C-alpha positions in Angstrom: 1.7 -6.1 -7.3 3.9 -8.5 -5.4 6.0 -7.7 -2.3 8.8 -10.2 -1.6 11.5 -10.5 1.0 9.1 -11.0 3.9 9.3 -13.5 6.7 6.6 -16.2 7.0 3.7 -15.0 9.1 1.0 -12.3 9.3 1.6 -9.1 7.4 -0.4 -5.9 7.6 -0.2 -3.7 4.6 -1.6 -0.1 4.1 -1.4 2.0 1.0 -2.1 5.7 1.1 -2.0 8.4 -1.5 0.0 11.7 -1.1 -3.0 13.3 0.7 -2.8 10.6 3.4 -6.1 9.0 2.3 -6.2 5.3 2.9 -6.4 3.4 -0.4 -5.9 -0.2 0.7 -5.6 -1.8 4.1 -5.2 -5.5 4.3 -3.9 -8.3 6.5 -2.3 -11.2 4.7 -0.5 -14.4 5.5 3.0 -14.6 4.0 3.7 -18.3 3.8 6.4 -18.1 1.1 8.0 -14.8 1.9 5.8 -12.7 -0.4 2.4 -11.2 -0.6 0.3 -10.4 -3.7 -1.8 -7.2 -3.6 -4.7 -7.1 -6.0 -6.3 -3.9 -7.3 -3.2 -1.9 -7.7 -3.7 -1.9 -11.5 -6.8 0.3 -11.0 -4.9 3.1 -9.1 -4.8 6.5 -10.7 -1.4 7.8 -11.8 0.5 9.2 -8.8 2.8 8.5 -5.9 1.6 6.2 -3.1 3.1 5.1 0.3 3.1 1.4 1.1 3.6 0.6 4.8 4.3 -3.0 5.8 4.0 -4.1 9.4 5.3 -7.6 10.3 6.5 -8.9 13.7 6.1 -5.4 15.2 8.5 -3.9 12.6 7.4 -1.3 10.1 8.8 -0.5 6.7 7.6 2.2 4.4 8.2 2.5 0.6 7.0 4.8 -2.1 5.6 3.4 -5.3 4.9 5.4 -8.5 2.0 4.5 -10.8 2.3 5.9 -14.3 
């Protein structure tokens, strides 16, 4: 999975399931405005919350895995 539209710099990403259980937590460097997250293909079907923290600003999105 790729996340784009980011500013260059450090990015903290967390992905949780609907139960609030942490699935992935990672810190990445966004040099070109995007970050690739590996391992998403192995997720079970369901809804997940992705939280992106960059420059003290937080954004949350839902993703659906079928």
